[in-house]
N, CA, C and O of each residue as an XYZ file, in Angstrom:
904
protein
N      95.206    113.742     57.186
C      94.211    112.392     56.912
C      93.708    113.363     58.354
O      94.649    113.753     59.046
N      92.595    113.670     58.718
C      91.765    114.128     59.385
C      90.810    112.911     59.801
O      90.449    112.070     58.978
N      90.300    112.879     61.618
C      89.374    112.231     61.987
C      88.779    112.498     62.737
O      89.441    113.256     63.446
N      87.432    112.322     63.294
C      87.178    112.883     64.734
C      87.569    112.162     65.711
O      87.714    112.748     66.784
N      87.795    111.014     65.663
C      88.658    110.144     66.331
C      88.582    108.562     65.577
O      87.810    107.933     64.854
N      90.525    108.288     66.563
C      90.965    106.553     65.590
C      91.123    105.528     66.796
O      91.771    105.513     67.843
N      90.448    104.886     66.314
C      90.660    103.893     67.639
C      91.462    103.065     67.263
O      91.244    102.851     66.070
N      92.290    102.468     67.634
C      93.672    101.865     67.770
C      93.276    100.651     68.908
O      93.020    100.959     70.072
N      93.262     99.540     68.535
C      93.125     98.275     69.168
C      92.572     97.278     68.963
O      92.692     96.840     67.819
N      91.766     96.509     69.911
C      90.596     95.366     69.668
C      89.657     95.779     70.807
O      90.187     96.798     71.249
N      88.452     95.517     71.584
C      87.891     95.204     72.151
C      87.428     94.552     73.181
O      86.504     94.672     73.985
N      88.831     93.379     72.833
C      88.111     92.534     73.948
C      89.756     91.691     74.159
O      90.266     91.129     73.189
N      90.385     91.706     75.402
C      91.681     90.939     75.342
C      91.551     89.327     75.314
O      92.534     88.631     75.570
N      90.286     88.762     74.989
C      90.417     87.246     74.799
C      91.495     86.919     73.368
O      91.564     85.697     73.494
N      91.854     87.053     72.847
C      92.390     87.747     71.385
C      93.276     89.057     71.709
O      92.991     90.064     71.061
N      94.162     89.126     72.504
C      94.644     90.636     72.268
C      96.072     90.355     71.362
O      97.100     89.678     71.403
N      95.461     91.251     70.618
C      96.587     91.457     69.351
C      98.499     91.240     69.483
O      99.313     91.978     70.038
N      98.617     90.529     69.072
C     100.075     90.094     69.425
C     100.618     90.221     68.494
O     101.657     89.574     68.624
N     100.566     91.158     66.552
C     101.839     91.534     66.214
C     101.945     93.064     65.705
O     102.135     93.408     64.538
N     101.738     94.145     67.134
C     102.197     95.313     66.663
C     103.112     95.464     67.026
O     103.507     95.463     68.192
N     103.776     95.668     65.840
C     105.164     96.460     65.163
C     105.673     97.719     65.748
O     105.031     98.733     65.474
N     106.913     97.855     66.650
C     107.452     98.917     66.660
C     107.421     99.990     65.611
O     107.604     99.651     64.442
N     107.242    101.055     65.863
C     107.101    102.314     65.194
C     106.186    102.738     64.631
O     106.166    103.802     64.011
N     104.775    101.524     64.838
C     103.913    102.054     64.458
C     103.314    103.108     64.542
O     102.691    103.767     63.709
N     103.672    103.346     66.325
C     102.628    105.004     66.417
C     103.330    106.594     65.868
O     102.970    107.768     65.952
N     104.625    105.796     65.227
C     105.266    107.199     64.923
C     104.346    107.325     63.216
O     104.973    107.987     62.389
N     103.296    106.877     62.839
C     102.903    106.735     62.233
C     101.410    108.123     62.218
O     100.815    108.599     61.251
N     101.257    108.380     63.626
C     100.089    108.847     64.018
C     100.423    110.115     63.877
O      99.456    110.851     64.073
N     101.685    110.830     63.540
C     101.678    112.253     63.311
C     101.081    112.654     62.280
O     100.639    113.801     62.218
N     100.943    111.633     61.121
C     100.121    112.177     60.452
C      98.871    112.046     60.196
O      98.387    112.062     59.064
N      98.227    111.897     61.306
C      96.891    111.781     61.499
C      96.301    113.528     62.138
O      97.210    113.963     62.844
N      95.571    114.155     62.099
C      94.607    115.051     62.805
C      93.173    114.569     63.383
O      92.132    114.252     62.809
N      93.540    114.640     64.762
C      91.973    113.766     65.254
C      91.503    114.892     66.520
O      92.178    115.874     66.829
N      90.228    114.514     67.142
C      89.990    114.872     68.404
C      90.392    114.442     69.513
O      91.160    114.914     70.351
N      89.624    113.201     69.436
C      90.095    112.063     70.189
C      91.050    110.634     69.234
O      91.150    110.312     68.050
N      91.631    110.080     70.636
C      92.265    108.726     70.699
C      92.043    107.870     71.525
O      91.759    108.050     72.709
N      92.197    106.506     70.753
C      91.592    105.736     72.259
C      93.016    104.681     71.364
O      93.256    104.584     70.161
N      93.781    103.976     72.679
C      94.292    102.550     72.401
C      93.753    102.159     73.351
O      93.243    102.763     74.294
N      93.900    100.589     73.016
C      92.721     99.691     73.484
C      93.414     98.129     73.520
O      93.933     97.713     72.484
N      93.407     97.482     74.455
C      94.061     96.107     74.136
C      95.126     95.332     72.976
O      95.003     94.454     72.122
N      96.279     96.254     73.517
C      97.273     96.395     72.374
C      98.574     95.490     73.047
O      99.367     96.300     73.528
N      99.081     94.000     73.249
C      99.656     93.410     73.817
C     101.818     94.226     72.968
O     102.020     94.324     71.758
N     102.437     94.443     73.589
C     103.508     94.885     73.416
C     103.642     96.472     73.166
O     104.798     96.894     73.219
N     102.221     97.786     72.797
C     102.506     98.640     72.653
C     103.031     99.378     74.152
O     103.421    100.544     74.093
N     103.025     98.803     75.214
C     104.027     99.351     76.122
C     105.687     99.340     75.910
O     106.545    100.027     76.464
N     105.817     98.214     74.814
C     107.723     98.790     74.581
C     107.728    100.450     73.520
O     108.770    101.105     73.508
N     106.721    100.857     72.866
C     106.807    101.815     71.933
C     105.872    102.423     72.048
O     104.823    102.357     71.409
N     106.395    103.593     73.534
C     105.742    104.573     73.609
C     106.517    105.776     73.846
O     106.168    106.867     74.298
N     107.388    105.445     73.537
C     108.785    107.092     74.190
C     108.170    108.351     73.267
O     108.179    109.549     73.550
N     107.676    107.744     72.166
C     107.745    109.618     71.394
C     105.992    109.220     71.091
O     105.491    109.709     70.079
N     105.234    108.448     71.884
C     103.988    108.494     71.523
C     103.200    110.257     72.032
O     102.495    110.762     71.158
N     103.285    110.679     72.736
C     102.885    112.278     72.727
C     103.407    113.324     71.504
O     103.071    114.474     71.219
N     104.068    112.692     71.107
C     104.927    113.698     70.174
C     104.051    113.661     69.070
O     103.791    114.645     68.377
N     103.653    112.671     68.925
C     102.614    112.473     67.330
C     100.741    112.835     68.047
O      99.809    113.239     67.351
N     100.686    112.581     69.312
C      99.371    112.781     69.641
C      99.371    113.910     70.537
O      98.333    114.201     71.132
N     100.856    114.847     70.759
C     100.105    115.808     72.155
C      99.393    117.015     71.442
O      99.663    118.133     71.881
N      98.651    116.931     70.556
C      97.676    117.958     70.154
C      96.054    117.411     70.295
O      95.095    118.180     70.234
N      95.973    116.347     70.438
C      94.813    115.652     70.630
C      94.126    116.203     71.656
O      94.873    116.528     72.578
N      92.908    116.442     71.851
C      92.148    116.960     72.663
C      91.610    115.659     73.542
O      91.817    115.879     74.735
N      91.203    114.823     73.397
C      91.301    113.936     74.131
C      91.435    112.579     73.832
O      90.920    112.073     72.836
N      92.410    111.687     75.022
C      93.160    110.338     74.617
C      92.632    109.596     76.186
O      92.564    109.956     77.361
N      92.189    107.811     75.025
C      92.071    107.055     76.174
C      93.134    105.870     76.110
O      93.327    105.284     75.045
N      93.855    105.512     77.335
C      94.539    104.144     77.020
C      93.660    103.137     77.628
O      93.863    103.093     78.842
N      92.794    102.345     77.251
C      92.228    101.295     77.909
C      92.933     99.882     77.735
O      93.366     99.389     76.694
N      92.938     99.269     79.234
C      93.236     97.708     79.153
C      94.482     97.554     77.765
O      94.449     97.039     76.647
N      95.473     98.270     78.531
C      97.238     98.452     78.621
C      98.200     98.383     79.289
O      98.475     99.478     79.780
N      98.732     97.760     79.501
C     100.240     97.226     80.253
C     100.935     98.342     81.036
O     101.763     98.065     81.903
N     100.722     99.151     80.843
C     101.106    100.725     80.882
C     101.588    100.827     82.500
O     100.702    101.061     83.322
N     102.920    100.661     82.948
C     103.293    101.074     83.976
C     104.042    102.367     84.223
O     104.968    102.198     85.017
N     103.966    103.127     83.951
C     104.087    104.481     83.600
C     103.460    105.430     82.459
O     103.031    104.858     81.457
N     103.359    107.026     82.537
C     103.040    107.701     81.717
C     103.923    107.907     80.540
O     104.996    108.110     81.108
N     104.141    107.979     79.392
C     105.298    107.827     78.237
C     105.215    109.437     78.487
O     104.371    110.290     78.761
N     106.963    109.297     78.155
C     107.298    110.969     78.015
C     106.142    111.569     76.630
O     105.742    111.254     75.510
N     105.940    113.185     78.243
C     105.256    114.154     77.514
C     106.085    115.596     76.618
O     107.153    116.202     76.709
N     104.609    115.659     75.596
C     105.800    116.705     74.868
C     105.396    117.719     75.677
O     104.387    117.860     76.367
N     106.752    118.693     75.398
C     106.303    119.971     75.445
C     105.299    120.657     74.591
O     105.292    120.518     73.368
N     104.191    121.626     75.439
C     103.178    122.645     75.415
C     101.974    121.162     74.999
O     101.159    121.386     74.104
N     101.955    120.086     75.518
C     100.783    119.517     75.240
C      99.123    119.872     75.337
O      98.539    120.170     76.378
N      98.755    119.806     74.520
C      97.018    120.383     74.767
C      95.875    119.264     74.969
O      94.703    119.477     74.659
N      96.319    118.088     75.504
C      95.273    117.564     75.795
C      94.413    118.035     77.283
O      94.770    118.187     78.451
N      93.192    118.159     76.598
C      92.216    117.987     77.972
C      91.482    117.378     78.521
O      90.856    117.865     79.463
N      91.308    116.092     78.115
C      90.869    115.125     78.819
C      91.806    113.855     78.676
O      91.874    113.488     77.503
N      92.511    113.125     79.518
C      93.093    111.819     79.912
C      92.086    110.963     80.924
O      91.476    111.300     81.939
N      92.202    109.476     80.062
C      91.990    108.262     80.557
C      92.404    107.012     80.527
O      92.248    106.191     79.623
N      93.120    106.848     81.893
C      94.002    105.532     82.001
C      92.874    104.224     82.355
O      92.392    104.369     83.478
N      92.564    103.468     81.907
C      91.920    102.201     82.675
C      92.600    101.311     82.617
O      93.575    101.431     81.876
N      92.412     99.987     83.374
C      92.470     99.054     83.302
C      94.024     98.782     83.032
O      94.345     97.686     82.571
N      95.054     99.806     83.322
C      96.629     99.779     83.588
C      97.231     99.110     83.837
O      96.940     97.914     83.805
N      98.362     99.570     84.204
C      99.551     98.355     85.604
C     100.365     99.663     86.484
O     101.523     99.446     86.838
N      99.666    101.133     86.848
C     100.045    101.518     87.269
C     100.603    101.233     88.909
O      99.781    100.522     89.487
N     101.258    101.439     89.404
C     101.496    100.755     90.863
C     101.365    102.333     91.735
O     100.815    102.496     92.825
N     101.800    103.010     91.193
C     101.618    104.968     92.082
C     100.724    106.066     91.109
O     100.635    105.986     89.884
N     100.396    106.603     91.553
C      99.630    107.626     90.598
C     100.830    108.350     89.990
O     101.808    108.830     90.564
N     100.493    108.309     88.568
C     102.170    109.195     88.058
C     102.055    110.497     88.351
O     102.377    111.282     87.460
N     101.575    111.045     89.656
C     101.509    112.455     89.140
C     102.495    113.433     88.725
O     102.134    114.595     88.542
N     103.527    113.136     88.581
C     104.968    114.463     88.385
C     104.293    114.115     87.190
O     103.283    114.811     87.100
N     104.461    113.035     85.861
C     103.908    113.223     84.579
C     103.108    114.002     83.902
O     103.192    114.803     82.971
N     101.723    113.252     85.112
C     100.692    113.993     84.451
C     100.749    115.630     84.369
O     100.313    116.351     83.472
N     101.655    116.118     85.999
C     101.285    117.401     85.595
C     102.293    118.019     84.693
O     102.798    119.076     85.072
N     102.722    117.423     83.355
C     102.825    118.226     82.804
C     101.886    118.188     81.253
O     102.177    118.199     80.057
N     100.823    118.147     81.938
C      99.695    118.312     80.872
C      99.110    119.595     81.054
O      97.907    119.412     80.864
N      99.270    120.589     81.273
C      99.453    122.066     81.681
C      97.684    122.290     81.474
O      97.002    122.635     82.440
N      97.108    122.062     80.191
C      95.910    122.177     79.875
C      94.460    121.131     79.825
O      93.367    121.084     79.261
N      95.336    120.311     80.886
C      94.021    118.572     81.531
C      93.037    119.557     82.187
O      93.329    120.654     82.661
N      92.060    119.094     82.145
C      91.243    119.399     82.565
C      89.663    117.948     83.341
O      88.875    117.962     84.286
N      89.887    117.299     82.585
C      89.347    115.722     83.169
C      90.850    115.036     83.414
O      91.896    115.485     82.945
N      90.730    113.904     84.213
C      92.130    113.125     84.190
C      91.693    111.675     84.965
O      92.095    111.422     86.101
N      90.888    110.837     84.261
C      90.882    109.720     84.964
C      91.686    107.863     84.719
O      91.856    107.102     83.766
N      92.057    107.840     86.638
C      92.659    106.633     86.811
C      91.724    105.357     87.476
O      91.848    104.995     88.646
N      90.885    104.825     86.623
C      89.978    104.523     87.121
C      90.668    101.978     86.471
O      91.371    101.405     85.638
N      89.696    101.613     87.721
C      90.336    100.117     87.450
C      91.446    100.079     87.742
O      91.815     99.007     87.262
N      92.276    100.526     88.220
C      93.891     99.886     87.828
C      94.131     98.666     89.421
O      94.258     99.071     90.576
N      94.130     97.481     89.069
C      93.792     97.131     90.249
C      95.504     97.052     91.147
O      95.682     96.604     92.279
N      96.387     97.534     90.374
C      97.678     96.803     91.134
C      98.150     98.332     91.416
O      99.255     98.333     91.959
N      97.618     99.649     91.199
C      97.304    100.810     91.748
C      97.037    101.227     93.182
O      95.883    101.506     93.509
N      98.130    101.293     94.144
C      97.986    100.899     95.609
C      98.522    102.467     96.564
O      98.036    102.823     97.637
N     100.041    103.453     95.502
C     100.603    104.392     96.566
C      99.865    105.436     95.468
O      99.454    105.312     94.315
N      99.927    106.671     96.576
C      99.655    107.992     95.934
C     100.763    108.417     96.991
O     100.636    108.129     98.181
N     101.834    109.102     96.507
C     103.051    109.397     97.225
C     103.874    110.470     96.217
O     104.696    111.156     96.825
N     103.777    110.716     94.772
C     103.370    111.822     94.104
C     102.719    112.844     94.152
O     101.581    112.509     94.480
N     102.776    113.970     94.010
C     101.752    114.811     94.431
C     101.012    115.542     93.031
O     101.884    115.571     92.163
N      99.908    116.054     92.580
C      99.774    117.169     90.936
C     100.275    118.212     91.489
O     100.251    118.295     92.717
N     100.850    119.256     90.686
C     101.500    120.602     90.737
C     101.193    121.325     89.235
O     101.657    121.013     88.138
N     100.131    122.530     89.624
C     100.132    123.515     88.983
C      99.668    123.165     87.392
O     100.081    123.422     86.261
N      98.133    122.140     88.247
C      97.308    121.966     86.958
C      96.366    122.795     87.049
O      95.300    122.181     87.056
N      96.184    124.221     87.144
C      95.120    124.654     87.179
C      94.184    125.606     86.026
O      93.840    126.763     85.786
N      94.064    124.212     85.532
C      92.819    124.091     84.792
C      91.711    122.697     85.352
O      90.490    122.610     85.222
N      92.331    122.077     85.762
C      91.947    120.829     86.449
C      90.792    120.904     87.082
O      90.642    121.548     88.120
N      89.396    119.893     86.190
C      88.268    120.139     87.154
C      87.945    119.169     87.500
O      87.537    119.165     88.661
N      87.930    117.954     86.823
C      87.552    117.128     87.411
C      89.000    115.812     87.374
O      89.699    115.608     86.381
N      89.155    114.999     88.884
C      89.630    114.273     89.242
C      89.010    113.199     89.287
O      87.999    113.454     89.942
N      88.986    111.738     88.877
C      88.686    110.434     88.807
C      89.347    109.718     89.273
O      89.880    109.127     88.334
N      89.913    109.115     90.685
C      90.596    107.901     90.945
C      89.715    106.665     91.130
O      90.407    105.699     90.809
N      88.845    106.379     91.397
C      87.813    105.176     91.275
C      87.915    104.066     91.449
O      88.594    103.922     90.432
N      87.849    103.003     91.869
C      88.411    101.798     91.361
C      89.132    100.842     91.154
O      89.204     99.867     90.406
N      90.291    101.866     92.942
C      91.946    101.124     92.395
C      91.977    100.440     93.580
O      90.972     99.831     93.945
N      93.261    100.450     94.426
C      93.310     99.951     95.158
C      94.257    100.875     96.190
O      94.755    100.215     97.101
N      94.456    101.756     96.185
C      94.764    102.895     96.730
C      94.363    102.895     98.124
O      93.269    102.478     98.503
N      95.381    103.429     98.979
C      95.977    103.541    100.655
C      96.465    104.959    100.476
O      97.053    105.159     99.413
N      96.319    106.160    101.441
C      97.217    106.795    101.446
C      96.806    107.618    102.818
O      95.640    107.342    103.100
N      97.178    108.202    103.415
C      97.017    109.525    104.522
C      97.273    111.350    103.733
O      97.746    111.770    102.676
N      96.662    111.962    104.944
C      97.037    112.949    104.606
C      96.214    113.653    103.306
O      96.695    114.507    102.562
N      94.840    113.074    103.219
C      93.902    113.288    101.965
C      93.343    114.913    102.229
O      93.102    115.109    103.420
N      93.086    116.158    101.296
C      93.149    115.666     99.962
C      94.438    116.896     99.521
O      94.915    117.053     98.397
N      94.821    117.728    100.894
C      95.581    118.743    100.038
C      96.923    118.748     99.327
O      97.176    118.846     98.126
N      97.768    118.607    100.454
C      98.540    117.978    100.002
C      99.203    117.518     98.198
O     100.058    117.818     97.365
N      97.918    116.495     98.495
C      98.372    115.922     96.848
C      97.671    116.613     95.564
O      97.647    116.084     94.452
N      97.216    117.619     95.813
C      97.019    118.247     94.544
C      97.524    120.107     94.575
O      96.845    121.119     94.746
N      98.732    119.941     94.371
C      99.001    121.328     94.807
C      98.446    122.330     93.988
O      97.564    121.853     93.275
N      98.678    123.907     93.762
C      98.258    124.584     92.826
C      97.505    123.973     91.600
O      97.976    123.892     90.466
N      95.863    123.418     92.125
C      94.589    122.608     90.971
C      93.759    124.114     91.659
O      92.803    123.896     92.403
N      93.988    124.966     91.501
C      92.652    125.805     92.806
C      91.497    125.383     91.798
O      90.394    125.470     92.338
N      91.459    125.005     90.647
C      89.757    124.704     89.927
C      89.382    123.087     90.220
O      88.325    122.747     89.689
N      89.912    122.289     90.797
C      89.327    120.799     90.898
C      88.184    120.787     91.812
O      88.309    121.044     93.009
N      87.309    120.554     91.376
C      85.283    120.614     91.390
C      84.985    118.888     91.786
O      83.995    118.436     92.362
N      85.784    118.385     91.442
C      85.042    116.893     91.384
C      85.968    116.294     91.463
O      86.843    116.227     90.599
N      85.955    115.568     92.843
C      87.038    114.209     93.182
C      86.371    113.290     93.330
O      85.266    113.419     93.858
N      86.908    111.893     92.845
C      86.332    110.676     93.247
C      87.291    109.826     93.883
O      88.326    109.658     93.238
N      87.223    109.373     94.750
C      88.157    108.484     95.319
C      87.022    107.111     95.709
O      87.002    106.355     96.680
N      86.565    107.157     95.080
C      85.722    105.663     95.674
C      85.900    104.003     95.177
O      86.143    103.514     94.075
N      85.737    103.593     96.086
C      85.751    101.857     96.084
C      87.630    102.175     95.747
O      88.318    102.024     94.737
N      87.837    102.505     96.691
C      89.966    102.168     96.913
C      89.780    101.354     98.423
O      88.674    100.925     98.751
N      90.944    101.197     99.267
C      91.215    100.623     99.698
C      90.610    100.975    101.173
O      89.569    100.528    101.656
N      91.640    102.002    101.835
C      91.761    103.167    102.979
C      92.219    104.842    102.566
O      92.822    105.204    101.556
N      91.811    105.529    103.488
C      92.342    107.054    102.899
C      92.057    107.629    104.411
O      90.914    107.759    104.849
N      93.078    107.909    105.050
C      93.153    108.866    105.945
C      93.044    110.374    105.764
O      93.976    111.095    105.407
N      91.374    110.911    106.150
C      91.646    112.440    106.003
C      91.350    113.070    106.713
O      90.218    113.138    107.191
N      92.545    113.895    107.067
C      93.493    115.055    107.939
C      92.566    116.091    108.543
O      92.406    116.329    109.740
N      91.714    116.927    107.017
C      90.277    118.032    107.457
C      91.411    119.027    106.534
O      90.929    120.149    106.688
N      92.280    119.139    105.927
C      93.469    119.624    105.237
C      92.722    119.385    103.890
O      92.817    118.372    103.197
N      91.751    120.795    103.565
C      91.051    120.709    102.033
C      91.670    122.118    101.483
O      91.398    122.656    100.410
N      92.319    122.451    102.207
C      93.238    123.962    101.592
C      93.282    124.128    100.214
O      92.464    124.869     99.669
N      94.344    123.385     99.420
C      94.117    123.331     98.120
C      93.301    123.116     97.270
O      93.315    123.660     96.166
N      92.395    122.220     97.683
C      90.863    122.143     96.908
C      89.777    122.668     97.773
O      88.887    121.870     98.069
N      89.725    123.549     98.101
C      88.344    124.232     98.645
C      87.625    124.621     97.790
O      86.747    125.431     98.084
N      87.750    124.247     96.712
C      86.450    124.866     95.887
C      85.477    123.937     95.355
O      84.479    124.082     94.648
N      86.279    122.529     96.112
C      85.439    121.329     95.704
C      83.760    121.432     95.545
O      83.121    122.096     96.362
N      83.318    120.964     94.808
C      81.970    120.804     93.958
C      80.950    119.326     95.121
O      79.959    119.101     95.816
N      82.239    118.749     94.528
C      81.668    117.254     94.142
C      82.218    115.599     94.805
O      82.337    114.631     94.054
N      82.481    115.533     96.186
C      83.281    114.334     97.032
C      83.276    113.213     96.868
O      82.782    113.006     97.976
N      83.359    112.459     96.559
C      82.980    111.246     96.339
C      84.084    110.102     96.886
O      85.218    109.987     96.422
N      83.351    109.031     98.289
C      84.038    108.353     99.025
C      83.683    107.123     99.302
O      84.415    106.384     99.960
N      82.505    106.749     98.829
C      81.597    105.617     99.002
C      82.785    104.054     98.712
O      83.511    103.925     97.727
N      82.688    103.236     99.661
C      83.141    101.895     99.688
C      84.813    102.060     99.593
O      85.496    101.401     98.809
N      85.423    103.201    100.664
C      86.315    102.660    100.894
C      86.521    103.243    102.207
O      85.955    104.276    102.566
N      87.164    102.718    102.773
C      87.279    102.742    104.511
C      88.183    103.606    104.585
O      89.289    103.665    104.049
N      87.200    104.852    105.880
C      87.966    106.158    105.758
C      88.496    106.114    107.141
O      88.108    105.199    107.867
N      89.514    107.177    107.691
C      89.867    107.558    109.017
C      90.079    108.824    108.695
O      90.736    109.440    107.856
N      88.835    109.231    110.206
C      89.190    110.788    110.330
C      87.019    111.310    110.418
O      86.365    111.861    111.303
N      86.775    110.965    109.547
C      85.693    111.415    109.752
C      84.988    110.901    110.626
O      85.447    109.816    110.983
N      83.303    111.437    111.563
C      83.259    110.889    112.753
C      83.847    111.176    113.731
O      83.114    111.097    114.717
N      84.780    111.461    113.936
C      85.803    111.400    114.919
C      85.668    113.173    115.505
O      85.188    113.554    116.572
N      86.384    114.172    114.181
C      86.569    115.430    114.169
C      85.552    115.560    113.150
O      84.750    114.702    112.781
N      85.777    117.457    112.503
C      85.480    118.067    111.592
C      85.873    118.136    110.859
O      86.184    119.312    110.671
N      86.391    117.014    109.467
C      87.120    117.231    108.277
C      86.725    117.954    107.148
O      87.448    118.185    106.179
N      85.400    118.357    107.309
C      85.249    119.332    105.818
C      85.019    120.490    105.770
O      84.683    121.122    104.768
N      85.284    121.172    107.606
C      85.096    122.732    107.889
C      85.498    123.435    106.506
O      84.774    124.343    106.097
N      86.625    123.048    105.771
C      86.881    124.076    104.061
C      85.716    123.772    103.182
O      85.622    124.361    102.105
N      84.964    123.041    103.495
C      84.583    122.886    101.918
C      82.826    122.883    101.637
O      82.042    122.049    101.184
N      82.705    124.210    102.140
C      81.985    125.217    102.627
C      81.016    125.305    100.916
O      79.797    125.479    100.912
N      81.759    125.162     99.722
C      81.050    124.806     98.579
C      80.530    123.543     98.080
O      80.000    123.399     96.978
N      80.732    122.540     99.044
C      80.625    121.565     97.984
C      79.002    121.117     98.736
O      78.546    121.161     99.878
N      78.386    120.605     97.132
C      76.862    120.546     97.173
C      76.739    118.858     97.362
O      75.895    118.497     98.182
N      77.519    117.794     96.663
C      77.891    116.520     97.258
C      79.032    115.554     97.964
O      80.132    115.216     97.528
N      78.357    115.220     99.245
C      79.235    113.862     99.658
C      78.699    112.651     99.583
O      77.502    112.490     99.820
N      79.447    111.714     99.271
C      78.997    110.487     99.358
C      80.177    109.493    100.393
O      81.325    109.209    100.055
N      79.484    109.092    101.724
C      80.374    108.732    102.434
C      80.129    107.428    103.179
O      80.554    107.131    104.295
N      79.100    106.446    102.073
C      78.515    105.773    102.192
C      79.492    104.350    102.248
O      80.643    104.239    101.824
N      78.710    103.386    102.860
C      79.802    102.003    103.325
C      81.145    102.458    103.089
O      81.966    102.089    102.249
N      81.232    103.620    104.288
C      82.974    103.285    104.802
C      83.672    103.376    105.859
O      84.788    103.843    106.083
N      82.489    102.618    106.820
C      82.854    102.528    107.813
C      83.455    103.942    108.812
O      84.379    104.198    109.584
N      82.483    104.480    108.319
C      82.139    106.109    109.709
C      81.328    105.954    109.990
O      80.261    105.883    109.381
N      81.754    105.780    111.718
C      81.085    106.171    112.721
C      81.108    107.491    113.544
O      82.190    107.901    113.963
N      79.777    108.282    113.835
C      79.385    109.267    113.613
C      79.724    109.631    114.996
O      78.886    109.083    115.712
N      80.529    110.275    115.682
C      80.693    110.280    117.574
C      80.795    111.706    117.664
O      80.336    112.259    118.663
N      81.462    112.532    116.541
C      81.230    114.513    116.854
C      80.214    115.292    116.256
O      80.020    115.143    115.049
N      79.716    115.882    116.726
C      77.995    116.540    116.846
C      78.639    117.137    115.544
O      77.811    117.549    114.731
N      80.332    117.297    115.094
C      80.448    118.462    114.586
C      81.083    118.046    113.175
O      81.735    118.776    112.428
N      80.701    116.545    112.964
C      81.162    115.598    111.925
C      81.163    116.119    110.346
O      81.885    115.724    109.430
N      79.951    117.299    110.320
C      79.694    118.051    109.110
C      79.815    119.330    109.668
O      78.727    119.481    110.224
N      80.394    120.216    109.835
C      80.292    121.536    110.492
C      80.712    122.159    108.982
O      81.140    121.292    108.220
N      80.681    122.985    108.646
C      81.346    123.326    107.324
C      80.938    123.512    106.281
O      81.338    124.442    105.580
N      80.016    122.651    105.912
C      79.066    122.116    104.680
C      77.799    122.621    104.264
O      76.832    122.005    103.817
N      77.976    123.997    104.510
C      77.076    124.918    104.331
C      76.628    125.119    102.866
O      75.968    126.130    102.627
N      76.797    124.620    102.278
C      76.130    124.540    100.721
C      74.825    123.146    100.646
O      73.694    123.245    100.169
N      75.419    121.999    101.242
C      74.792    120.546    101.199
C      73.307    120.355    101.608
O      72.799    119.234    101.582
């Protein structure tokens, strides 16, 4: 069977499907598809051990409104280019497992109310261009170079609508950023000293509603492309 998009689940959690049978995901190995969407399924979190064995060759994968607490085991040589995890149950950004998606270009982890920690680092995602971590509950410091090791092509970083983020001014690993969105997140660092010095290619910066008080004349030094 060949399809462009396969959606498994329901579009509302009011009557979340209750009859998910273990092993049903193994049937996905018989389907060739470009995009796979898993949405509003109760019990799916108990049957994901081999999920990526069957959908590792899919270009676009979306997990929506599931109770996933961690990323399932990733198949070797995964070809996933876009991955979205929306309204899941992560407590820490699962950077280590996600770093196994070497072909990944777009990653979105959004609207996870339990997602508060960013203690793991992304490593070796050389194709990654877009990272969206907006609308979570993140609180972390030392943003943003340590979190993105060997991710030289990252151009879009969205950390808006989170809790508290401390910027150190170290953007060494992400100095090719073009878009940085931090709106509606309490920031520590900007305004007191020039934290954006190395972002000379940045063309879009949003620090609105971040409680930033500009005290330094060099607050925006380095932003030569704005």
